[in-house]
N, C-alpha and C positions, 0 to 999 in steps of 0.2 A: 587340287581345287577345281570345282566345277565353275565354269564361266558362262559366257553368252551361249544361249540355245542348248543348255545341258551338256556341253562338251568341255574338255579340258583346255582346248586352245581354239583360236579362230584366226582367220587370215590377217587381220590388223595386228593381232598380238605377235605374229611371226614376221612382220615387216611388209606385208602386202597391203596395198590400198583397198579400201572398202569398195565393193562393186554392187552392193545392195541386194545380196542374195536372199534376204528374207522378205523382200518386198513382194506384194501381190503381182502375179503374172511376170515374175522376174525373167524366166527363160524366154518368154515370148516378146517382151518389150525392151529388155536391157542388153541384148547380145547383138553382134559379136563383140567380145572384149578385146580381142587381139586380131591383127590382120595376118593372114598367111604370108610367110616370107616368099619372095620371088626366088628365082633360081639362086642357089647358094653354092659357093665354091667350097668343096670339102677340103679342109686343111691337109696339106702334105700330099695331095693326090693330083691336083689340077683338074679334078672332075667337078663339073657344075651340074647340079641336080635340084629338083624340087622334092618335097616330102613324098608325094605320091610315087614318082618314078624311083626314088631311092628305096622306099618301102617295098616296091615290087621287085627290085633287084635283090634286096636282102632276102626276101621270101624265096625267090628263085634259087639263089645260092644255097640257102638252107635246105630246100627240097632236093637239090642235086647232091649235096653232101649227105643227106639222110639216105638217098638212094644208093650212093656209092658205099656207104657204111653197111647197108643191108646186103648189097651184092657181095661185098668182101666177106661178110659173115656167112652167107650162104655158100660162097665158093670154098671157104675153109672147111665147112662141114662136109661138102661134097668130096673134097680132096681126102679128108680123113675117113670117109665112108660112113659117117654117122647118119642115123635116121632121125627124122623129126618127131620122135615120140615123147619129147619133153624131158628126157633123162640126160 
């Protein structure tokens, strides 16, 4: 069934309060809706971080893991004596 604004569901229908998203100049006059959390303790780790520093750490860990994966793959090819011709 099509409901409000030609979509099948809307925030109020899923249990979220109405924030007036169809009002004129909504994004300029009605935000922010939520406040950024201050430093938060990550459960089970004892680490306290905010979203920005945590995101940077996760990005760094992912980049290091991708680099290690690439290096291991290249190392295996070199040990086997394969050439990078795509075969």
